[in-house]
C-alpha positions, 0 to 999 in steps of 0.5 A: 500500500502506498501512502500519499502526501497531499500539499494544499495551498489556499488564500492565507485568509482561508488557511485556518478554515482549510486546516481545521477542515482537514483535521476534522476530515482525516482525524490527523494533525496537519503539517503547515510549512513555512511557505503556508502550504498545508500537508495532509496524508492519505493511506492509498490512491482512492483515499487521496482522490476522495479527500481532494474531491471533498475538499474541492466541494467544501471550500468556496475559495480556490484551492490548489492540491498536489499529490505525491507518493511517499516512500515506504516507511516503518511508521513504528520507528520512522517518527524518530527521524530528526528528533533530539534533545531540546532545552526550553527554559529550565526544561529539557525535552529528550526522546528515550533513545537519546543520551544527554551529554550531561546532567541538566540542571532542571526538569527532564521530560523523556518523550516518545511522541510516536504518531501523536502531535507534540515532540518539542520540535515544533515552534508552537509546542516550544512556545507553549512550553516556554510560557508554561515554564514561566507562569506555572506555580507549584501546586497549580491545577492544570488542564491541557486541551488537545493533549496529544503526546502528553508533552505539555501535561507531563511538563506541567507535572515535572514543573510542580503542578498539583494535578494535571488533566489532558483532554484529547479527542484522538483515541490513538493519542491517549495511550501514547500520552499515558505511556509517556506519563509512566515513562516520566514517573508522573502517571499518578499526577497526570490523567488523560481523558478522551473526548471533546475539550469544549464539553469536558473542560468546564466539567473538569475545572476550575483550573489555575492554568489551562493550555490550548495548543490548537489552531486559532479557529479552534482556540477561538471557538473554545474560548467560552468553555475555557473561560468557564473552566478557569478560576477567577485570576486563572491563566490560559496559555494559547498556542498553535497560531502563526505570528500574523494571527496575533492581532486577530486573536487578541481581539477574540481574547478581549471579547472573551474578557481575557487579558494578555499578560505574556507572549512568545514567538518561536520559528514564526509560531505565536503563543500568548498567556492571558488572565481571567479577571 
């Protein structure tokens, strides 16, 4: 069976909509390249045809697509390519098969993302980790929306959170996150639940700190649930957005009653920490 990569190009103003549509349609994370191209994948030629046709029918703006076959890869180990140790603030994120050159002077997160999103190699994840490291207080109750590999939730536990819950709607990612929590010795402090963040976050609050590393359109749609899940004075960290989207999302934060406190940009990806009054 040949997997296909599908490159999707569209108007920048519609890119978030197209990305969210691709995620909803395929159930997979979508790669966004520096030039704005969105990359998704299909398991065979027929699935690629169906996806391209459905996108053309769903999107009113002109969309250009280009398909290319992928070389056969053993995905049980292929996800390891290019991963290495990363230092973010006091945190060091490292895959389990990489030896550290020395003993870091801060918390270590040993992470195998497998096929789940969140390895520390993406600017949006690093930006969220940077803000988490700056603003988490020992004992904080933390919610992580779209927890993926578990990297942010596990980092919160390593930095001293009292209790952390990750919410993920991808059934394949949850076992990965649980394995990573066990690998880091924080399985008793971190819980991962499967479901929709908008439904579960208010029920699992009140949180002192909330993380949401998702597309801007999804972050915006989740704002009412996030406000409901935060205690008064609580902090929400939003990531997964390009620097060019910052002004638009600041406007959404103002409408939701959240006040920006801190920002980080990493490789063009923007993250913001905002407070609920």
